[in-house]
C-alpha positions in Angstrom: -10.8 -7.6 2.8 -7.8 -5.1 3.0 -8.8 -1.5 2.3 -5.7 0.4 0.5 -5.6 3.5 -1.4 -3.1 2.1 -3.6 -5.3 -0.1 -5.0 -6.8 3.2 -6.9 -3.5 4.0 -8.3 -2.4 0.9 -9.6 -3.4 -1.3 -12.8 -5.5 -4.0 -12.6 -3.0 -6.6 -13.0 -1.0 -5.6 -9.9 -4.7 -5.3 -8.1 -5.4 -8.8 -8.7 -1.8 -10.0 -7.1 -1.2 -10.8 -3.6 0.3 -13.0 -0.8 0.3 -13.2 3.0 3.8 -14.4 5.0 2.0 -16.3 8.1 5.0 -17.8 10.2 7.9 -18.0 7.5 4.9 -19.3 4.8 3.7 -17.6 1.9 0.0 -17.8 0.7 0.0 -16.5 -2.7 -3.3 -15.6 -4.8 -3.0 -17.8 -8.1 -6.9 -17.0 -8.8 -5.7 -15.7 -12.3 -3.0 -16.1 -14.4 -2.5 -12.4 -14.7 -1.1 -12.5 -11.1 2.4 -11.6 -10.1 3.8 -14.4 -7.5 5.4 -11.8 -4.9 6.6 -14.6 -3.0 8.7 -16.0 -5.6 10.5 -12.3 -5.6 10.8 -12.0 -2.1 12.7 -15.4 -1.7 14.9 -14.6 -4.4 15.6 -11.4 -2.7 15.9 -12.6 0.8 19.4 -14.1 0.5 20.8 -11.3 -0.6 19.5 -8.9 1.3 21.8 -7.6 4.2 20.9 -7.9 7.9 17.7 -9.7 7.1 16.9 -12.1 9.9 16.1 -15.6 9.1 17.4 -15.0 5.8 18.1 -18.9 5.5 14.5 -20.1 6.4 13.3 -22.1 3.4 10.0 -20.2 3.5 7.7 -22.5 1.9 4.9 -21.5 -0.8 1.3 -22.5 -0.8 -1.7 -20.9 -2.6 -4.7 -19.3 -1.2 -6.8 -21.2 -2.9 -5.3 -24.1 -1.6 -5.3 -23.3 2.2 -8.2 -22.7 4.4 -7.9 -20.8 7.7 -7.9 -24.2 9.6 -4.5 -25.1 7.8 -2.9 -22.0 9.3 -0.9 -22.0 12.5 -1.8 -18.5 13.8 -0.8 -16.8 17.0 -3.5 -14.0 18.3 -2.0 -10.6 18.6 0.9 -11.7 16.3 2.0 -9.5 13.2 1.7 -11.1 9.6 2.7 -9.8 6.5 0.2 -8.5 3.6 1.6 -7.7 0.1 -0.4 -6.4 -2.6 -0.5 -3.4 -5.3 3.1 -3.8 -6.7 4.7 -4.4 -3.3 2.4 -2.4 -0.8 2.6 -4.2 2.5 0.6 -4.2 5.6 0.5 -5.9 8.9 -2.5 -8.2 9.5 -3.1 -9.2 13.2 -5.7 -12.1 13.9 -7.2 -10.5 17.8 -9.8 -13.5 18.4 -10.7 -16.5 17.0 -14.2 -18.5 18.5 -16.7 -20.8 17.3 -19.5 -19.7 15.4 -22.6 -19.1 17.4 -26.0 -20.1 15.4 -28.0 -17.2 16.2 -25.9 -14.4 16.5 -23.2 -14.8 13.7 -24.0 -14.7 10.0 -24.0 -18.4 8.8 -22.7 -17.6 5.3 -18.8 -18.0 4.5 -18.9 -14.4 2.3 -19.3 -12.6 5.7 -15.6 -14.0 7.0 -13.0 -12.8 7.5 -15.0 -10.3 10.0 -13.1 -6.6 9.9 -13.2 -5.6 13.5 -11.1 -2.4 12.6 -10.2 -0.1 10.0 -8.2 3.3 10.6 -10.1 6.5 9.7 -8.2 7.6 6.7 -6.1 10.9 8.0 -5.6 13.8 5.0 -3.3 16.2 5.8 -3.9 19.7 4.5 -1.6 21.8 2.4 1.2 22.9 4.0 1.2 26.5 2.3 -2.5 27.4 2.5 -3.7 25.0 5.1 -7.4 25.4 3.4 -7.2 22.6 0.8 -6.1 18.8 0.9 -2.8 17.9 0.0 -2.4 16.3 -3.7 1.2 16.2 -3.6 4.4 15.6 -1.3 7.8 16.7 -1.8 11.0 15.5 -0.2 14.2 17.2 0.2 12.8 20.4 -1.2 15.3 23.4 -0.9 12.5 25.9 -0.7 10.3 24.2 2.1 11.2 24.5 5.7 10.4 20.7 6.6 10.5 17.2 4.7 8.2 16.1 3.7 6.2 18.9 2.9 2.2 18.7 1.7 1.0 20.6 -1.1 -2.4 21.0 -2.9 -2.2 21.4 -6.5 -2.4 25.4 -6.8 0.1 25.9 -4.4 2.5 23.1 -6.1 2.5 24.7 -9.0 2.9 28.4 -7.9 6.0 27.6 -5.7 7.5 25.1 -8.6 6.4 26.0 -11.9 6.7 29.4 -13.7 3.4 31.5 -14.5 1.3 29.8 -17.5 2.4 31.4 -20.7 0.9 30.9 -24.0 3.1 28.5 -26.1 3.8 28.8 -30.1 1.2 26.1 -30.7 -1.1 28.3 -28.6 -1.5 26.1 -25.9 -0.6 27.1 -22.0 2.6 26.1 -20.8 4.5 25.9 -17.3 8.2 25.1 -16.9 9.6 23.6 -13.8 11.6 26.6 -12.0 13.9 24.1 -10.4 13.9 20.1 -9.8 16.3 19.0 -6.9 13.5 17.3 -4.6 11.3 14.3 -4.8 7.5 14.4 -5.3 5.0 12.0 -5.4 1.2 12.2 -5.5 -0.3 11.8 -1.7 -3.5 10.2 -1.0 -3.9 9.8 2.7 -2.4 8.0 5.6 
């Protein structure tokens, strides 16, 4: 399994959708009728994409359910693409292939593939207070010395919104001071 923080942010339908691109062949997840076939979307886009190498390749499509690891032609150390969650992409690499050892290896299929590496998530601190973890990231923010700039929620609100005021309906309200920047929710790297 591939761990990705994006899975925490997307809808159930996006979580179910996935495909691999291995040596010019797409392997699409069709385990549910809800799955989006990313292979079709990408195949339609590739011929019109400027600068794409191999834009005339046929890119055949198979389902993950009909393919087994034995059917794949992989090169050790070569990067392959895993796409999921509405377009989030990861490189996947096969680093070793060996025969199953009856005494030392798990004998049940659910133990495989064996993940041999998982990068430790890196959490950035707020660029303003340097105390709390960042929850927002801004780009091209005119009040920030660098782009991107990372913010915890309190610092983001203090810099970009007015002080809370009582609204006519009795609820507290804040107004954006300016909007000449892009802001995204930040999880980790």
